[in-house]
N, C-alpha and C positions, 0 to 999 in steps of 0.2 A: 764847286761839283761838279767834275765830267761826266758828259751824257752816259748811258747806259750803252754799253756795247752790243744787247741786245733785250727785247722786253722781260718782265720778269714776269714767271710763271704765273705770279695773281692775275696778272693782265692777259691770259690767252685769251685768243676772239677779239681786242680790240687792232684798231687798223693801227700799221704803221705808221711813219711818215718820212723821207728824204727830202733833206732841206737841198730846195733847188738850187741849181748850178750855171744856172744862166740868168736875162733879166727877167722871161717871161716862162712862165710853166703853167703847163693846161692847154687847152681846157677840161675841167673835173669835173664832174657830175658832185654838188655841195645839196645838203640839205636848204638854203634859205635861197639861194640864188639860182638853181638851175643848173645849169653849164656855166662855168667861172672862169675866164683868163684872170691868172695872179699875175702880178707886175712884181718883180724883186729888185730893189733897189741897192740892196744889201750886200754884203761879201758873198762870192755865191760859195755854197756849199757851207760857208762860217754862218753864226749867228750872233747878232747884235741889238742888244734888248734894255732896257731903262729897267725893264723886271727881269724877276727870274721864277715866272710862275711853277708853282709845284707839277701843273696838269700840261705845262705844255708840249704839245707834239714834235717842239723843234728842240726838246732836250733844255738842257741848263744852260745859262748864259756863260761864256769863259769869263768869271768877273774880273782877274786881272786884264786880261787882251782888252775885255770893253774900257775897263776906268781908264790904261794907261792909252787910249787912241788908237795903238796899233792898227783898228780893226777899221779906220776910214783910209787910210792910203787900199785897202783892196777894194774900197768901192767902185763902182764903176764909175766911168767917166759922163759928163753928160754928153757927150757924142756915141760914147757906145749905147748909152741909150736910147739915143736918138735912132742907131741904128738897129739897134736890137726891135727897137718896135715897129719901123718901116716896115723891115725884112721880114718880122713877124708876123704885123698881122697882113701883110701881103701873102704871105704864105697862105696863112687860113684859109683870105677870103679867095685863095684861087682854088684851097679843096674843100670848098664851099661848108664849111668847118666854124662858120661866125659863135660867137660866145653871147650869153645870155648877159653876163655879166662883167665887168671888166675890173678887178680887186687889187687896189694900192697896198702890198701885205708883205706878203716875202717872208724873208729869216729874220725876224724879231721885228723891231719897231721902227717904220717906212721913213716915221718924220725926222730920224738922226741923220736921214741923208742930206750931204753939206746942202744940196742944191736941190733942195725939195719942189720948190716953187715952181723954177723952170723944168725940172722934170714932170711937175703933175701937167703944167703946159704942155710938154712934148707928148702927153699919156690922150689931152683931150683931142691935143690936133689929129691926131692919130686915130682916134675913136671917129672924130667927125668926119675925116676921109674912109675910111675901112667900114667902120659901124657904127654911122650915125644913127640906128636906133635901139643900141645896148648902153644900157646904164653902165656910170663908173664911181664908185667909191672907194672909203679907204678903211680900215682895218688900226684902229691906234688904243693905246692906253691914256691919251690925253698927255701927258708927260710932256711934253714941248708946246702946248696949247695955249701956253702965256706967251708965247712967239706971235708975235703978230703978221710977221710972214706964212707962219705956219697956218696960221688959221685963214689966214688969205687962202692959200692953195687948197687946205680942206673947204672952203667955201665955194669954191669952182668947180667941187666934184657934184656928184646929183647924189649921192647920200654920205654921212659921215656915223660912222660906225666908231663907238667909243667903248672902251672896258669898264666897269664896277662892279667888282665881284664882293664888296660889300659893302656897307653902309659905316660903319665903324673901323678906327684905324687899327685896332688889337687886330682883326679878323683880316681885314686887307694882310696887312704885312703879313701874316701867318701865310695866306692862299700867295700872291704876288711878289712878296719879297723886290718891293722896289730897292732898285742899287742908285739911284739919285735922290735929292729933294722933291717930298712928294706930300700933298697934304686932300683929304678929301674936301675942305671947305675952296684951296685953291681948283681944282678940277671945277666943283659947281661953279665958282665963278668964271672959268674960261670956256666953260660950255654955254653959259649963255650969252658969250660974245658969236658964237658960231651961230649962222640962220636958220637952222634945225639941228637937231641931232639925234641918233638912233642907239640905245644904251643896249648893249650885251653883258647879259652875267652865265658866269660859269658856276653851276651848285657840286656839291661834293659831298659826301658824307667819309667815315673812319680816321684817316690820323687828321686831316681838317674837315669840321664842319661848320657850314654854311647856312645850314637850314633849318637852327633850332631858330624858336621865335622869338629871341631876345635879335637876333642877326636878320631876320624878316623884315623885322617891323626899322631895325636901322638903317637896311637897304629901301626900303619902300618911304622911309621920311629923305636919304638921299634923290631918289626920282621923285617925288613930290619938289625938290629944290631944284633940279635938273629941269622938271617937265619936258621930255624929251616926246618926240611925234611917233615914236613906236617901243615894244623894247622886246627882247627878245632872250630865251633863258634855255639853256642848255646844260648838261653833265659828258660825263666821258664819253667819247668815240673814237679818240687816238691813244694812242703808248704814250702816258706820263710818265717823266722821268721817278718821281716820287714815288715811294711805296708807299703802300695804304690807304690809298686810295677808292672810293666807294663811287660806284655808278650809283645817281638819284634816281627812282624808277620815275619812269613817265607821271604816274598819275599825281606822284609829289613835285613834277615840273610843272603840271596843268594847273595848280592847285594855287602852286604861288604865282606862276604866269595871271591865274585868276583875280588875285588879289590888287595885283599890279593897276590889271586892265581896270577895276571896280574902284581903285583909290584916282587911277591918271586916267580914267575915260581915253583911253586911245589903245591900237592895236598891242597884244602881248599873245605874244608865239613861242611856243617849246619846238625845236628841230633840234 
């Protein structure tokens, strides 16, 4: 499914998002981490992801291109990543524009980058040299966590934020539309191999609804299996590619977060 050329009228008021054209983007204000500096290891201006989420601010994943593997040739080289980090970090420091967080995310699933472990080492070396007090994190769908090298790289960062939008396979397939083999049982198993994990969950109503009682109970059960150190819940903030999604009211999100906090006895926040 192609990305929308412009936002649907039903999403008037939501923020648009432009895919980063370079290795670094920002710093930009976020609802969670203050001023965040993004690191994009994927093709500039193109999306590559193992999921095709109905709400993704990056638009639809180009399925045929992703499955063909053609996108890999467009990824920046490791030398490009090193140069981009060194020049970008040094420039921000000279401007007095230090970020509050460095987030490895970008145009899709960051762990797809062919030399992800080495790239993370470059991010950490740059952080240590230019912004030693800034925390680092990765945002991931978790589809590649079955690989030891990906887990090692994620564990070197200060925070591992993994997506969990549903606790049952049927709901997850409607929201996230996996493009690779993926099971919730596998995600639980692989999260347990990380030193700790923060779970980030998107909630929506309308064309797809994961706020029903059955969906919430299934989600809570999966959280109980994963045992994250923190849970983050949110709803629509940027323009999604799918039609008919409805933003969940903050009061309802607060109630969902409260149930997670009570069940797990860990911080659960709405953003």
